[in-house]
All heavy atoms as TSV, in Angstrom:
chain	resi	resn	atom	element	x	y	z
A	1	MET	N	N	0.821	-1.187	-0.023
A	1	MET	CA	C	0.018	-0.021	-0.036
A	1	MET	C	C	0.874	1.173	-0.009
A	1	MET	O	O	1.819	1.347	0.691
A	1	MET	CB	C	-0.904	-0.035	1.215
A	1	MET	CG	C	-1.815	1.118	1.340
A	1	MET	SD	S	-2.932	0.819	2.741
A	1	MET	CE	C	-3.636	2.434	2.914
A	2	ALA	N	N	0.608	2.189	-0.925
A	2	ALA	CA	C	1.411	3.410	-0.946
A	2	ALA	C	C	1.138	4.246	0.249
A	2	ALA	O	O	-0.045	4.396	0.696
A	2	ALA	CB	C	1.085	4.162	-2.222
A	3	GLU	N	N	2.185	4.967	0.663
A	3	GLU	CA	C	1.976	5.867	1.804
A	3	GLU	C	C	1.267	7.115	1.330
A	3	GLU	O	O	1.440	7.528	0.128
A	3	GLU	CB	C	3.368	6.281	2.396
A	3	GLU	CG	C	3.995	5.167	3.126
A	3	GLU	CD	C	5.194	5.660	4.016
A	3	GLU	OE1	O	5.176	6.805	4.487
A	3	GLU	OE2	O	6.211	4.918	4.001
A	4	GLU	N	N	0.490	7.740	2.212
A	4	GLU	CA	C	-0.219	8.958	1.869
A	4	GLU	C	C	0.726	10.135	1.834
A	4	GLU	O	O	1.710	10.214	2.705
A	4	GLU	CB	C	-1.274	9.262	2.975
A	4	GLU	CG	C	-2.432	8.273	2.910
A	4	GLU	CD	C	-3.441	8.649	3.975
A	4	GLU	OE1	O	-4.150	9.643	3.766
A	4	GLU	OE2	O	-3.507	7.943	4.986
A	5	ARG	N	N	0.624	11.044	0.839
A	5	ARG	CA	C	1.473	12.255	0.845
A	5	ARG	C	C	0.985	13.266	1.848
A	5	ARG	O	O	-0.042	13.627	2.018
A	5	ARG	CB	C	1.253	12.846	-0.652
A	5	ARG	CG	C	2.178	14.090	-0.799
A	5	ARG	CD	C	2.138	14.524	-2.261
A	5	ARG	NE	N	2.883	15.725	-2.374
A	5	ARG	CZ	C	2.259	16.924	-2.601
A	5	ARG	NH1	N	0.915	16.972	-2.792
A	5	ARG	NH2	N	2.925	17.999	-2.704
A	6	ILE	N	N	2.053	13.694	2.580
A	6	ILE	CA	C	1.781	14.660	3.705
A	6	ILE	C	C	1.704	16.073	3.150
A	6	ILE	O	O	2.502	16.379	2.264
A	6	ILE	CB	C	3.009	14.599	4.697
A	6	ILE	CG1	C	2.909	13.259	5.484
A	6	ILE	CG2	C	2.856	15.724	5.739
A	6	ILE	CD1	C	4.016	12.944	6.429
A	7	ARG	N	N	0.629	16.824	3.652
A	7	ARG	CA	C	0.466	18.192	3.143
A	7	ARG	C	C	0.452	19.124	4.332
A	7	ARG	O	O	0.144	18.691	5.488
A	7	ARG	CB	C	-0.915	18.319	2.448
A	7	ARG	CG	C	-1.031	17.326	1.191
A	7	ARG	CD	C	-2.309	17.407	0.478
A	7	ARG	NE	N	-3.381	17.390	1.398
A	7	ARG	CZ	C	-4.491	16.582	1.206
A	7	ARG	NH1	N	-4.519	15.749	0.244
A	7	ARG	NH2	N	-5.489	16.644	2.137
A	8	VAL	N	N	0.663	20.391	4.075
A	8	VAL	CA	C	0.567	21.459	5.107
A	8	VAL	C	C	-0.848	21.458	5.587
A	8	VAL	O	O	-1.813	21.328	4.811
A	8	VAL	CB	C	1.006	22.859	4.522
A	8	VAL	CG1	C	0.642	23.892	5.597
A	8	VAL	CG2	C	2.480	22.849	4.137
A	9	GLY	N	N	-0.956	21.382	6.991
A	9	GLY	CA	C	-2.334	21.414	7.605
A	9	GLY	C	C	-2.770	20.025	8.045
A	9	GLY	O	O	-3.674	19.943	8.823
A	10	ASP	N	N	-2.046	18.998	7.567
A	10	ASP	CA	C	-2.458	17.555	8.007
A	10	ASP	C	C	-2.063	17.436	9.524
A	10	ASP	O	O	-1.113	18.045	10.045
A	10	ASP	CB	C	-1.585	16.588	7.216
A	10	ASP	CG	C	-2.144	16.472	5.786
A	10	ASP	OD1	O	-3.238	17.040	5.425
A	10	ASP	OD2	O	-1.511	15.692	5.037
A	11	THR	N	N	-2.736	16.467	10.014
A	11	THR	CA	C	-2.443	15.964	11.428
A	11	THR	C	C	-1.649	14.660	11.233
A	11	THR	O	O	-2.008	13.799	10.587
A	11	THR	CB	C	-3.730	15.688	12.174
A	11	THR	OG1	O	-4.465	16.899	12.295
A	11	THR	CG2	C	-3.345	15.288	13.561
A	12	VAL	N	N	-0.464	14.711	11.823
A	12	VAL	CA	C	0.396	13.524	11.732
A	12	VAL	C	C	0.917	13.077	13.187
A	12	VAL	O	O	0.721	13.780	14.126
A	12	VAL	CB	C	1.742	13.852	10.869
A	12	VAL	CG1	C	1.252	14.199	9.515
A	12	VAL	CG2	C	2.497	14.991	11.450
A	13	VAL	N	N	1.456	11.888	13.187
A	13	VAL	CA	C	2.127	11.390	14.396
A	13	VAL	C	C	3.396	10.720	13.949
A	13	VAL	O	O	3.510	10.263	12.760
A	13	VAL	CB	C	1.282	10.356	15.196
A	13	VAL	CG1	C	0.084	11.020	15.783
A	13	VAL	CG2	C	0.853	9.054	14.323
A	14	LEU	N	N	4.380	10.555	14.864
A	14	LEU	CA	C	5.564	9.753	14.578
A	14	LEU	C	C	5.202	8.398	14.326
A	14	LEU	O	O	4.348	7.891	15.185
A	14	LEU	CB	C	6.574	9.984	15.667
A	14	LEU	CG	C	7.345	11.375	15.675
A	14	LEU	CD1	C	8.036	11.460	16.981
A	14	LEU	CD2	C	8.172	11.523	14.527
A	15	LYS	N	N	5.761	7.685	13.445
A	15	LYS	CA	C	5.473	6.241	13.339
A	15	LYS	C	C	5.800	5.360	14.607
A	15	LYS	O	O	5.292	4.370	14.852
A	15	LYS	CB	C	6.303	5.715	12.111
A	15	LYS	CG	C	5.731	6.078	10.830
A	15	LYS	CD	C	6.524	5.573	9.684
A	15	LYS	CE	C	5.882	6.140	8.337
A	15	LYS	NZ	N	6.729	5.723	7.157
A	16	THR	N	N	6.782	5.991	15.395
A	16	THR	CA	C	7.103	5.344	16.657
A	16	THR	C	C	6.158	5.699	17.795
A	16	THR	O	O	6.331	5.153	18.917
A	16	THR	CB	C	8.573	5.696	17.030
A	16	THR	OG1	O	8.671	7.037	17.226
A	16	THR	CG2	C	9.543	5.092	16.004
A	17	GLY	N	N	5.193	6.550	17.551
A	17	GLY	CA	C	4.193	6.927	18.547
A	17	GLY	C	C	4.406	8.391	19.027
A	17	GLY	O	O	5.418	9.064	18.633
A	18	GLY	N	N	3.529	8.904	19.787
A	18	GLY	CA	C	3.690	10.264	20.348
A	18	GLY	C	C	2.407	11.040	20.152
A	18	GLY	O	O	1.330	10.601	19.719
A	19	CYS	N	N	2.572	12.417	20.384
A	19	CYS	CA	C	1.429	13.323	20.239
A	19	CYS	C	C	1.017	13.588	18.857
A	19	CYS	O	O	1.872	13.506	17.882
A	19	CYS	CB	C	1.805	14.691	20.763
A	19	CYS	SG	S	2.169	14.621	22.684
A	20	ALA	N	N	-0.293	13.926	18.604
A	20	ALA	CA	C	-0.662	14.332	17.216
A	20	ALA	C	C	-0.075	15.754	17.016
A	20	ALA	O	O	-0.030	16.556	18.003
A	20	ALA	CB	C	-2.203	14.391	17.210
A	21	MET	N	N	0.438	15.982	15.881
A	21	MET	CA	C	1.064	17.245	15.501
A	21	MET	C	C	0.402	17.769	14.153
A	21	MET	O	O	-0.061	16.976	13.363
A	21	MET	CB	C	2.517	17.041	15.251
A	21	MET	CG	C	3.265	16.421	16.347
A	21	MET	SD	S	5.043	16.190	16.094
A	21	MET	CE	C	4.925	14.710	14.932
A	22	THR	N	N	0.429	19.073	13.978
A	22	THR	CA	C	0.003	19.699	12.768
A	22	THR	C	C	1.124	20.135	11.919
A	22	THR	O	O	2.045	20.827	12.446
A	22	THR	CB	C	-0.895	20.971	13.100
A	22	THR	OG1	O	-2.032	20.507	13.853
A	22	THR	CG2	C	-1.509	21.532	11.828
A	23	VAL	N	N	1.091	19.810	10.673
A	23	VAL	CA	C	2.210	20.147	9.736
A	23	VAL	C	C	2.059	21.633	9.400
A	23	VAL	O	O	1.018	22.063	8.849
A	23	VAL	CB	C	2.226	19.247	8.507
A	23	VAL	CG1	C	3.349	19.741	7.462
A	23	VAL	CG2	C	2.332	17.788	8.792
A	24	GLN	N	N	3.078	22.427	9.698
A	24	GLN	CA	C	3.106	23.888	9.447
A	24	GLN	C	C	3.723	24.212	8.081
A	24	GLN	O	O	3.399	25.214	7.514
A	24	GLN	CB	C	3.764	24.632	10.697
A	24	GLN	CG	C	3.232	24.293	12.036
A	24	GLN	CD	C	1.843	24.964	12.117
A	24	GLN	OE1	O	1.673	26.086	11.985
A	24	GLN	NE2	N	0.782	24.113	12.397
A	25	ALA	N	N	4.710	23.518	7.810
A	25	ALA	CA	C	5.479	23.716	6.511
A	25	ALA	C	C	6.253	22.488	6.069
A	25	ALA	O	O	6.546	21.556	6.883
A	25	ALA	CB	C	6.544	24.840	6.757
A	26	LEU	N	N	6.559	22.363	4.855
A	26	LEU	CA	C	7.237	21.260	4.248
A	26	LEU	C	C	8.454	21.839	3.440
A	26	LEU	O	O	8.298	22.855	2.748
A	26	LEU	CB	C	6.350	20.396	3.406
A	26	LEU	CG	C	5.176	19.622	4.081
A	26	LEU	CD1	C	4.149	19.181	3.032
A	26	LEU	CD2	C	5.845	18.505	4.797
A	27	SER	N	N	9.569	21.218	3.529
A	27	SER	CA	C	10.742	21.513	2.669
A	27	SER	C	C	11.512	20.313	2.353
A	27	SER	O	O	12.021	19.659	3.304
A	27	SER	CB	C	11.548	22.512	3.489
A	27	SER	OG	O	12.743	22.921	2.722
A	28	MET	N	N	11.506	19.921	1.078
A	28	MET	CA	C	12.180	18.783	0.594
A	28	MET	C	C	11.671	17.555	1.371
A	28	MET	O	O	10.601	17.222	1.310
A	28	MET	CB	C	13.689	18.897	0.693
A	28	MET	CG	C	14.181	20.111	-0.260
A	28	MET	SD	S	15.852	20.506	-0.263
A	28	MET	CE	C	16.763	18.991	-0.506
A	29	SER	N	N	12.491	16.900	2.217
A	29	SER	CA	C	12.027	15.693	2.911
A	29	SER	C	C	11.792	15.970	4.393
A	29	SER	O	O	11.677	15.074	5.202
A	29	SER	CB	C	13.120	14.576	2.904
A	29	SER	OG	O	14.314	15.084	3.483
A	30	LEU	N	N	11.656	17.242	4.798
A	30	LEU	CA	C	11.374	17.631	6.149
A	30	LEU	C	C	10.010	18.230	6.301
A	30	LEU	O	O	9.477	18.989	5.480
A	30	LEU	CB	C	12.428	18.741	6.643
A	30	LEU	CG	C	13.932	18.249	6.510
A	30	LEU	CD1	C	14.830	19.326	6.848
A	30	LEU	CD2	C	14.136	17.031	7.453
A	31	ALA	N	N	9.387	18.005	7.515
A	31	ALA	CA	C	8.138	18.632	7.914
A	31	ALA	C	C	8.388	19.408	9.217
A	31	ALA	O	O	8.840	18.832	10.208
A	31	ALA	CB	C	7.063	17.510	8.046
A	32	TYR	N	N	7.995	20.643	9.187
A	32	TYR	CA	C	8.029	21.452	10.411
A	32	TYR	C	C	6.591	21.308	11.071
A	32	TYR	O	O	5.602	21.621	10.446
A	32	TYR	CB	C	8.258	22.948	10.048
A	32	TYR	CG	C	8.345	23.820	11.260
A	32	TYR	CD1	C	9.416	23.872	12.059
A	32	TYR	CD2	C	7.260	24.673	11.543
A	32	TYR	CE1	C	9.444	24.696	13.156
A	32	TYR	CE2	C	7.211	25.444	12.650
A	32	TYR	CZ	C	8.345	25.569	13.427
A	32	TYR	OH	O	8.368	26.403	14.504
A	33	CYS	N	N	6.602	20.829	12.345
A	33	CYS	CA	C	5.294	20.474	12.905
A	33	CYS	C	C	5.155	21.219	14.326
A	33	CYS	O	O	6.203	21.588	14.828
A	33	CYS	CB	C	5.285	18.938	13.201
A	33	CYS	SG	S	5.345	17.940	11.777
A	34	ALA	N	N	3.918	21.379	14.686
A	34	ALA	CA	C	3.544	22.018	15.987
A	34	ALA	C	C	2.603	21.228	16.702
A	34	ALA	O	O	1.719	20.571	16.026
A	34	ALA	CB	C	2.984	23.495	15.675
A	35	TRP	N	N	2.712	21.238	18.061
A	35	TRP	CA	C	1.805	20.482	18.900
A	35	TRP	C	C	1.780	21.126	20.282
A	35	TRP	O	O	2.593	21.952	20.546
A	35	TRP	CB	C	2.151	18.960	18.915
A	35	TRP	CG	C	3.409	18.645	19.634
A	35	TRP	CD1	C	3.623	18.218	20.909
A	35	TRP	CD2	C	4.745	18.686	19.124
A	35	TRP	NE1	N	4.842	18.081	21.202
A	35	TRP	CE2	C	5.722	18.327	20.134
A	35	TRP	CE3	C	5.287	19.163	17.881
A	35	TRP	CZ2	C	6.961	18.333	19.995
A	35	TRP	CZ3	C	6.725	19.080	17.704
A	35	TRP	CH2	C	7.523	18.725	18.731
A	36	THR	N	N	0.833	20.607	21.061
A	36	THR	CA	C	0.769	21.094	22.507
A	36	THR	C	C	1.046	19.978	23.427
A	36	THR	O	O	0.484	18.878	23.172
A	36	THR	CB	C	-0.603	21.659	22.802
A	36	THR	OG1	O	-0.866	22.786	21.888
A	36	THR	CG2	C	-0.693	22.244	24.190
A	37	ALA	N	N	1.918	20.160	24.405
A	37	ALA	CA	C	2.177	19.027	25.426
A	37	ALA	C	C	2.296	19.748	26.713
A	37	ALA	O	O	2.902	20.794	26.910
A	37	ALA	CB	C	3.448	18.325	25.117
A	38	ALA	N	N	1.539	19.235	27.726
A	38	ALA	CA	C	1.547	19.718	29.096
A	38	ALA	C	C	1.224	21.232	29.020
A	38	ALA	O	O	1.715	21.991	29.857
A	38	ALA	CB	C	2.870	19.552	29.750
A	39	GLY	N	N	0.316	21.675	28.174
A	39	GLY	CA	C	-0.284	22.974	28.088
A	39	GLY	C	C	0.808	23.985	27.445
A	39	GLY	O	O	0.547	25.220	27.480
A	40	GLN	N	N	1.978	23.409	26.944
A	40	GLN	CA	C	2.912	24.344	26.270
A	40	GLN	C	C	2.961	24.054	24.809
A	40	GLN	O	O	2.906	22.936	24.345
A	40	GLN	CB	C	4.349	24.023	26.864
A	40	GLN	CG	C	4.376	24.218	28.283
A	40	GLN	CD	C	4.433	25.766	28.670
A	40	GLN	OE1	O	4.997	26.510	27.861
A	40	GLN	NE2	N	3.563	26.114	29.718
A	41	ALA	N	N	3.120	25.201	23.952
A	41	ALA	CA	C	3.153	25.017	22.580
A	41	ALA	C	C	4.623	24.535	22.315
A	41	ALA	O	O	5.563	24.935	22.883
A	41	ALA	CB	C	2.950	26.318	21.831
A	42	ARG	N	N	4.729	23.479	21.358
A	42	ARG	CA	C	5.989	22.935	20.997
A	42	ARG	C	C	6.076	22.854	19.487
A	42	ARG	O	O	5.106	22.881	18.722
A	42	ARG	CB	C	6.096	21.463	21.523
A	42	ARG	CG	C	5.722	21.185	22.939
A	42	ARG	CD	C	6.880	21.633	23.791
A	42	ARG	NE	N	6.661	21.341	25.176
A	42	ARG	CZ	C	7.379	21.773	26.185
A	42	ARG	NH1	N	8.413	22.516	25.963
A	42	ARG	NH2	N	6.995	21.435	27.387
A	43	HIS	N	N	7.239	22.696	18.947
A	43	HIS	CA	C	7.487	22.588	17.549
A	43	HIS	C	C	8.775	21.871	17.304
A	43	HIS	O	O	9.590	21.756	18.142
A	43	HIS	CB	C	7.473	23.940	16.886
A	43	HIS	CG	C	8.513	24.955	17.397
A	43	HIS	ND1	N	9.855	24.949	16.951
A	43	HIS	CD2	C	8.487	25.748	18.401
A	43	HIS	CE1	C	10.538	25.785	17.582
A	43	HIS	NE2	N	9.692	26.414	18.480
A	44	GLY	N	N	8.812	21.207	16.098
A	44	GLY	CA	C	10.017	20.481	15.755
A	44	GLY	C	C	10.016	20.226	14.278
A	44	GLY	O	O	9.029	20.272	13.584
A	45	THR	N	N	11.182	19.792	13.729
A	45	THR	CA	C	11.326	19.406	12.402
A	45	THR	C	C	11.605	17.892	12.349
A	45	THR	O	O	12.471	17.418	13.105
A	45	THR	CB	C	12.474	20.125	11.759
A	45	THR	OG1	O	12.164	21.649	12.035
A	45	THR	CG2	C	12.590	19.808	10.304
A	46	PHE	N	N	10.872	17.216	11.424
A	46	PHE	CA	C	10.973	15.685	11.377
A	46	PHE	C	C	11.177	15.329	9.921
A	46	PHE	O	O	10.599	15.947	8.979
A	46	PHE	CB	C	9.752	15.052	11.928
A	46	PHE	CG	C	9.450	15.504	13.311
A	46	PHE	CD1	C	8.667	16.597	13.639
A	46	PHE	CD2	C	9.983	14.734	14.411
A	46	PHE	CE1	C	8.353	16.896	14.905
A	46	PHE	CE2	C	9.796	15.169	15.701
A	46	PHE	CZ	C	8.988	16.248	15.939
A	47	GLU	N	N	11.847	14.263	9.645
A	47	GLU	CA	C	11.940	13.660	8.338
A	47	GLU	C	C	10.449	13.139	8.019
A	47	GLU	O	O	9.803	12.497	8.772
A	47	GLU	CB	C	12.822	12.365	8.367
A	47	GLU	CG	C	14.331	12.802	8.477
A	47	GLU	CD	C	14.852	13.269	7.120
A	47	GLU	OE1	O	14.315	13.043	6.066
A	47	GLU	OE2	O	15.957	13.940	7.192
A	48	VAL	N	N	10.042	13.519	6.826
A	48	VAL	CA	C	8.678	13.076	6.366
A	48	VAL	C	C	8.553	11.502	6.491
A	48	VAL	O	O	7.335	11.100	6.884
A	48	VAL	CB	C	8.428	13.522	4.881
A	48	VAL	CG1	C	7.112	12.907	4.343
A	48	VAL	CG2	C	8.322	15.069	4.892
A	49	ASP	N	N	9.476	10.755	6.170
A	49	ASP	CA	C	9.425	9.321	6.235
A	49	ASP	C	C	9.166	8.809	7.562
A	49	ASP	O	O	8.810	7.611	7.759
A	49	ASP	CB	C	10.765	8.675	5.696
A	49	ASP	CG	C	10.910	8.842	4.247
A	49	ASP	OD1	O	9.929	9.225	3.465
A	49	ASP	OD2	O	12.006	8.730	3.688
A	50	THR	N	N	9.396	9.560	8.637
A	50	THR	CA	C	9.151	9.099	10.036
A	50	THR	C	C	7.766	9.399	10.540
A	50	THR	O	O	7.376	9.105	11.666
A	50	THR	CB	C	10.092	9.729	10.989
A	50	THR	OG1	O	9.913	11.213	11.130
A	50	THR	CG2	C	11.613	9.536	10.518
A	51	LEU	N	N	6.974	10.067	9.646
A	51	LEU	CA	C	5.552	10.471	10.060
A	51	LEU	C	C	4.470	9.712	9.351
A	51	LEU	O	O	4.722	9.174	8.261
A	51	LEU	CB	C	5.418	11.930	9.686
A	51	LEU	CG	C	6.348	12.952	10.353
A	51	LEU	CD1	C	6.204	14.395	9.766
A	51	LEU	CD2	C	6.188	12.903	11.905
A	52	GLU	N	N	3.340	9.597	10.080
A	52	GLU	CA	C	2.171	8.951	9.546
A	52	GLU	C	C	0.965	9.836	9.597
A	52	GLU	O	O	0.767	10.530	10.638
A	52	GLU	CB	C	1.857	7.681	10.324
A	52	GLU	CG	C	0.715	6.889	10.008
A	52	GLU	CD	C	0.541	5.726	10.858
A	52	GLU	OE1	O	1.407	5.468	11.675
A	52	GLU	OE2	O	-0.486	5.064	10.767
A	53	VAL	N	N	0.241	10.056	8.517
A	53	VAL	CA	C	-0.865	10.920	8.453
A	53	VAL	C	C	-2.105	10.313	9.239
A	53	VAL	O	O	-2.444	9.145	8.998
A	53	VAL	CB	C	-1.351	11.173	6.929
A	53	VAL	CG1	C	-2.663	12.046	6.984
A	53	VAL	CG2	C	-0.200	11.836	6.274
A	54	VAL	N	N	-2.705	11.032	10.232
A	54	VAL	CA	C	-3.788	10.606	10.823
A	54	VAL	C	C	-5.147	11.407	10.472
A	54	VAL	O	O	-6.150	11.005	10.837
A	54	VAL	CB	C	-3.646	10.597	12.392
A	54	VAL	CG1	C	-2.633	9.595	12.869
A	54	VAL	CG2	C	-3.345	11.951	13.010
A	55	GLY	N	N	-4.831	12.485	9.764
A	55	GLY	CA	C	-5.959	13.328	9.258
A	55	GLY	C	C	-5.512	14.363	8.263
A	55	GLY	O	O	-4.532	15.056	8.613
A	56	HIS	N	N	-6.211	14.387	7.153
A	56	HIS	CA	C	-5.836	15.418	6.155
A	56	HIS	C	C	-6.668	16.696	6.460
A	56	HIS	O	O	-7.902	16.568	6.917
A	56	HIS	CB	C	-6.170	15.043	4.777
A	56	HIS	CG	C	-5.215	14.044	4.280
A	56	HIS	ND1	N	-3.914	14.328	4.038
A	56	HIS	CD2	C	-5.347	12.711	3.810
A	56	HIS	CE1	C	-3.248	13.374	3.397
A	56	HIS	NE2	N	-4.132	12.347	3.369
A	57	ARG	N	N	-6.128	17.926	6.249
A	57	ARG	CA	C	-6.889	19.027	6.419
A	57	ARG	C	C	-7.932	19.184	5.237
A	57	ARG	O	O	-7.667	18.625	4.092
A	57	ARG	CB	C	-5.971	20.329	6.324
A	57	ARG	CG	C	-5.471	20.609	4.866
A	57	ARG	CD	C	-4.778	21.960	4.887
A	57	ARG	NE	N	-4.034	22.141	3.496
A	57	ARG	CZ	C	-4.633	22.459	2.401
A	57	ARG	NH1	N	-6.013	22.677	2.346
A	57	ARG	NH2	N	-3.926	22.522	1.330
A	58	PRO	N	N	-9.094	19.727	5.521
A	58	PRO	CA	C	-10.127	19.826	4.405
A	58	PRO	C	C	-9.472	20.670	3.305
A	58	PRO	O	O	-8.789	21.652	3.565
A	58	PRO	CB	C	-11.242	20.557	5.107
A	58	PRO	CG	C	-11.103	20.269	6.553
A	58	PRO	CD	C	-9.615	20.228	6.763
A	59	LYS	N	N	-9.900	20.417	2.058
A	59	LYS	CA	C	-9.388	21.102	0.893
A	59	LYS	C	C	-9.758	22.515	0.872
A	59	LYS	O	O	-9.077	23.374	0.348
A	59	LYS	CB	C	-9.878	20.462	-0.334
A	59	LYS	CG	C	-9.192	19.092	-0.612
A	59	LYS	CD	C	-9.505	18.530	-1.948
A	59	LYS	CE	C	-8.767	17.117	-2.084
A	59	LYS	NZ	N	-8.863	16.619	-3.367
A	60	ASP	N	N	-10.843	22.937	1.574
A	60	ASP	CA	C	-11.296	24.290	1.528
A	60	ASP	C	C	-11.124	25.004	2.896
A	60	ASP	O	O	-11.716	25.907	3.236
A	60	ASP	CB	C	-12.848	24.318	1.121
A	60	ASP	CG	C	-13.670	23.602	2.155
A	60	ASP	OD1	O	-13.156	22.877	2.993
A	60	ASP	OD2	O	-14.990	23.746	2.020
A	61	SER	N	N	-10.135	24.544	3.708
A	61	SER	CA	C	-9.850	25.096	4.949
A	61	SER	C	C	-9.158	26.432	4.775
A	61	SER	O	O	-8.785	26.824	3.685
A	61	SER	CB	C	-8.974	24.095	5.830
A	61	SER	OG	O	-7.689	24.132	5.359
A	62	ALA	N	N	-8.896	27.038	5.880
A	62	ALA	CA	C	-8.320	28.455	5.929
A	62	ALA	C	C	-6.858	28.375	5.725
A	62	ALA	O	O	-6.142	29.131	6.357
A	62	ALA	CB	C	-8.723	29.101	7.231
A	63	VAL	N	N	-6.253	27.525	4.992
A	63	VAL	CA	C	-4.759	27.524	4.626
A	63	VAL	C	C	-4.705	28.000	3.208
A	63	VAL	O	O	-5.153	27.354	2.373
A	63	VAL	CB	C	-4.201	26.146	4.942
A	63	VAL	CG1	C	-2.680	26.259	4.514
A	63	VAL	CG2	C	-4.387	25.724	6.397
A	64	GLY	N	N	-3.940	29.099	3.012
A	64	GLY	CA	C	-3.701	29.628	1.718
A	64	GLY	C	C	-2.490	28.927	1.004
A	64	GLY	O	O	-1.861	28.088	1.498
A	65	LYS	N	N	-2.292	29.365	-0.217
A	65	LYS	CA	C	-1.196	28.866	-0.972
A	65	LYS	C	C	0.156	29.010	-0.248
A	65	LYS	O	O	0.350	30.088	0.340
A	65	LYS	CB	C	-1.031	29.680	-2.360
A	65	LYS	CG	C	-0.060	29.055	-3.305
A	65	LYS	CD	C	-0.226	29.721	-4.629
A	65	LYS	CE	C	0.641	29.060	-5.631
A	65	LYS	NZ	N	0.537	29.631	-6.938
A	66	GLY	N	N	1.019	27.975	-0.212
A	66	GLY	CA	C	2.252	28.018	0.494
A	66	GLY	C	C	2.098	27.700	1.984
A	66	GLY	O	O	3.051	27.809	2.762
A	67	GLY	N	N	0.890	27.386	2.437
A	67	GLY	CA	C	0.684	27.033	3.848
A	67	GLY	C	C	0.366	28.037	4.814
A	67	GLY	O	O	0.350	27.849	6.016
A	68	THR	N	N	0.208	29.283	4.320
A	68	THR	CA	C	0.052	30.329	5.216
A	68	THR	C	C	-1.559	30.551	5.312
A	68	THR	O	O	-2.222	30.410	4.466
A	68	THR	CB	C	0.614	31.701	4.713
A	68	THR	OG1	O	0.162	31.953	3.338
A	68	THR	CG2	C	2.112	31.617	4.594
A	69	PRO	N	N	-1.973	30.951	6.558
A	69	PRO	CA	C	-3.412	31.146	6.753
A	69	PRO	C	C	-3.924	32.283	5.905
A	69	PRO	O	O	-3.181	33.179	5.703
A	69	PRO	CB	C	-3.495	31.622	8.332
A	69	PRO	CG	C	-2.211	31.140	8.840
A	69	PRO	CD	C	-1.220	31.177	7.799
A	70	ARG	N	N	-5.197	32.070	5.414
A	70	ARG	CA	C	-5.812	33.097	4.684
A	70	ARG	C	C	-6.334	34.183	5.493
A	70	ARG	O	O	-6.784	33.925	6.705
A	70	ARG	CB	C	-7.001	32.455	3.843
A	70	ARG	CG	C	-6.643	31.547	2.682
A	70	ARG	CD	C	-7.768	31.266	1.957
A	70	ARG	NE	N	-7.609	30.036	1.329
A	70	ARG	CZ	C	-8.603	29.034	1.035
A	70	ARG	NH1	N	-9.824	29.335	1.348
A	70	ARG	NH2	N	-8.256	27.855	0.470
A	71	SER	N	N	-6.387	35.363	4.981
A	71	SER	CA	C	-7.109	36.433	5.761
A	71	SER	C	C	-8.639	36.268	5.694
A	71	SER	O	O	-9.169	35.870	4.670
A	71	SER	CB	C	-6.732	37.753	5.088
A	71	SER	OG	O	-5.445	38.118	5.114
A	72	ALA	N	N	-9.239	36.577	6.789
A	72	ALA	CA	C	-10.689	36.529	6.935
A	72	ALA	C	C	-11.350	37.577	6.218
A	72	ALA	O	O	-10.922	38.557	5.925
A	72	ALA	CB	C	-11.122	36.354	8.311
């Protein structure tokens, strides 16, 4: 089975387990992700191959071209 392509706005987890994270940006084989742990905002960069998609962002969500939020 082919792996799902990770996109900005997707919810992902590490294949080894851990918190659900939101993909904020992608660059080559890296994903910049953000999550909350113990009430604190966290962020980190991970190899795309180490991540598993658990939810895709809706196609019409408030994320504009390039992964930046659209103005309301």
